[in-house]
N, C-alpha and C positions, 0 to 999 in steps of 0.2 A: 421423114423430115425432122431434123433436130430443132430444139427450141430456138437456136440462133438463126435457123433458116425460116422459121415461121414469121409471117408478117406480124408486127407488133399489135397487141390488143390496144383498145382505145377506151379511156375512162373519162366520162364527162363529169366535170366538177362544177359546182355552183351552189349558192345558198338556196334553200327551198323557195320556190316561186320566182325563180330567176329566168325561166324559159328553158329549163333542162328537158322538159318533155317534148317541146317543139324540136329542139335540137336532136333528141333521140329519134324522133320520127324521120327527120331529114337524113340522119345517118342510116337508119334502117331501110330507107328507100333506095340506098345506093346498091348497085348489083354485087359489090364485093363485101359489104359490111352488114352484119346481123346484130341488131341492138334490140333486145326484148324490153318489155315494160319493166318497171322496177323489180329487180330480183331480190334486193336486200341482202344478197350474199356477202358483199364486202362489209356493209354496216354490221351484219351478223358476226363476221370475223372480228370487226373492231370491238364489238361488245364482249366477245369471248376473250380477246387479248387485253382488254382494259383491266387494270389492277387498282385496288384500293390500298390505302396505307393506314396503319395504326399510328397512334400519336408518336411512337418512337421511330417511325419510318419503316416498319416491317411491311413488306409487300404481301398482299393477299390476292391471289388470282391463279388462273391456270398456269401461266408461265413460271411463276415462282413455285407453285405447288408441284408441278411436274419436274422441276429441277431437282427436287428432293428424291425423285424416283430415277434420277440419272438421265432425264430427257431434257436436252438443252433447248433454250428459247429459239435458237435458229432452226432447230429440227421442227419445232411446233409450227413456226411460221411457214417453213417449206411445205409441210404437210397441208396446212390450210390453203396455201397458194395453189398447190397441185389440185386440191379439191375444187376450189372456186374457179380457177382457170379451166379445169376440166369440164365443169358444167357449161361454161360459156363457149368453149370450143365445140362441145357436143351440139349446142344450140345452133352455132354457125354452120356446122356440117349438115344438120337437119334442114337448114334453109338453103343449102347448096351454095354457101358463101365461104370465102377464105379467111375473113377477119371477123372478130367479135368486138363489140363495144358494149359498155355497161354504164347504165345511168341509174343511180339511186341518190337523190339529193341529200339524204341523211348520211351518206359517206363523209360529208364535209365535217361532221361532228367528231370523226374518228381518225383524222389525218395522222396524228402522232402514232397511233397503233398500225395504220395501214401503210404508211410510207415505206417501212422496211419490208413489208410483205409484198408490195407491188414490185419492188426491185427496179431494174434499169431497162427492161425491155418492153415497156408500154409507153404509149403517147397519151398526153393529157390535153383535154379541151376545157378551158375554164371560161364559163359564160358569166358575165357580170351584168347587173341591172341596177338602176337607180334605187338606193336604199329605201326611200319612202314609198316607191311603188311596190317594192318587196314587202314592206311593212303592211301596207294596205291589203295586199294579196294574201299574206299569211292570215290576217284577220278574217278575210272571206273564207279561206280554207277551214279555219277553226270553227267558224259559224256553221259551215255546211256539215262538218264532221260531228259537231256537237261535243267536241272533246279536245284536249291538248295532249298530243303525244309526249312521251317522257322528255325528249330532248327540248321540246318547246315549253313544257310545263315548268321546268326549272327556272326559266326566265320570268314566267308569269308569277311564280311563287315569290320571286325576289322583287318584282315590280308590279304592283296591283293594277296599274293602268296599262291595258293590253298593248296599245300601240307603242308606248314607251318601251315595254318589254320586248316587242318584236323588233324595234329599232336597235336595241342593244344586242339582240340575237344576230341581226344582220351585220352589225359592226364586228362582233367577235368572230363569226364565221368567215366574213370577207377578209378580215385582217389575216387570219390563219391561211386562207386560200392564197392571198397575195404573197405571203411569206413562202408558202410552198412553191408557188410558181417561180419565185426568184431563186429558189434552190434548184429548180429543174428547168432553167430557161430554155435550153435547147430542145427539150421534150414537151414543152407546154405552149399551146396556142391560146391566146386571149382574144375574146371577142365580146362586144357589148350587145346585149339584147336589143337595144334601140337600133343599132346598125343592122342587126339580123332581120328585124321586121320592117325597117324603113328602106334599106337598100340590100335586099337579100342576095341578089346575084353577086354583087361585089364582095359581101361578107363570106359567101360560100365559095367563091373562087379562091379566096385567100385560105379558107379553112382546108379545102381539099388539096390545095397545093402543099400545105404543111403536112397533110396526111399521106401525100404521095399518091393520090388517087385522081383519076380523070373525073371531070365534072362538066356538065353543060346545063344551061338554064332549063332544058327540057326535063331535067331530073326533079325540078321543083314541083312540077305538076304531079309527078308520081307519088309525092309525099302524102297527098290527100286522097289518092285513089284506093289505097289499101285500107280496108275497114275491119280486118281480122287481127290486127296487131295492137289492140288497145292496151291491155295490161294496166298495171297501177301507174298513176301519174295524173297530171293536170287534166281534169275533166273538160275545162274550157277549150283546150287545144283540140279535143276530139269533136267538138261542136262546130268547128270551122272547116271550110273547104278551100281556104287560101291563107297565106301569111297576112296577118293584120297588125297594124300598129295602133289599134283603138285603145289599148291599155296603157300606152305611153303617156306619162305625165298626169295620171289620175290623182297623184298625191297633191296636185295644185288645188284641188277642191277641199282639202283639209282646212278646218277653221284656223284663223290666225293665232289664237291662243294656244292651240296644240302645236302648230308649226314653231312657235317661239320656244317650246320645250323640246321639240324634236331636233331642231337645227344644231344646237351644240353637241348633241349625241352623235349625229351622223356626218356632220360637215368634214371633220378631218379625214374620214375614210372615203367620203365622196370625192374629195380632192385627190386622194391617192389613186382612186379609180379613174380620174380624168373628168369628173363631173364638176359643174359649177357648184359652189356652196349654196345652201338654201338661205335666202334672205328673209328672215322672219319679219313680218309686218308688226308694227305696234298695235297693241290691242285698242280698239275703239269702244266708245260707250255702247255701241250696238252689239258688241260681243256678249254672248250670254254669260260667260264667266265674269266678265268685267261688270255687267249689270248686277250680278249677284254680290260681287265684292263691294260695289257702291251701296247697295241696299243694306248690307251688313254694317258698313261704316255709318250710314245715316241712322241705322237702328241704335248703334252704340252712342251716337251723338244725342239722340232723343232721350236715351236712358240717363244721360248725364245732366239733362236739363232739370 
């Protein structure tokens, strides 16, 4: 079978904590699709292909370095593609399936490097989730891990208030993903996490129609029957035995003073994704930060007496 005859691979795209692991498990439960836990194979390729630049614009990295040895960038990308796709095809064959899918949320940080590597014969599934729910969930993940991975840490380094940092991360990643989807409209299917967990049958009928695969509601039960396919990914998904929407809208519990700072960061991107903008409430005297500000103001007034 030639490459043109092979069924296209499937790449799940989404910001970290957007529901990519749940989507991976759904695809992996399909009889024709094999989707392992996070392989990091494409994000690894992205890191390999990323180049730094000196002040005068000189590129430093494998692509520019190998070009001095007469090895063109197109050749490097083709070799990496063959390596990465080969691993995934091997996994699919070992599972007795005809198609592979890959999900590593951190791929979204390397779209510029990966877009030419992926080429034109894969399909993309872009899952979107409300930015403030993502922000809250990234905080949970970092608390559990006790560390910030490199791609996350750069945002925390620039913005010392973690939730503001994670909101900016979501905006940057999501804007790049939306731009990517617009460049590949015919090969990209967009779905919202909220639709997936609230009306899963409708969302999945549309998804598998796009992928050209048969699907029935019976397939949803199979998602949680398999317990040997955990791999890297969202630990919360593995604790559930059914699709649940209990995490939708958790951002509404955030204090008003924090929402007032988050809203201007996320609202333009929320609206681009089709969400309603966040309406930040005015801070009240009961707000802890507002009480602190009033106490400081009174203190200064007393010092002036």
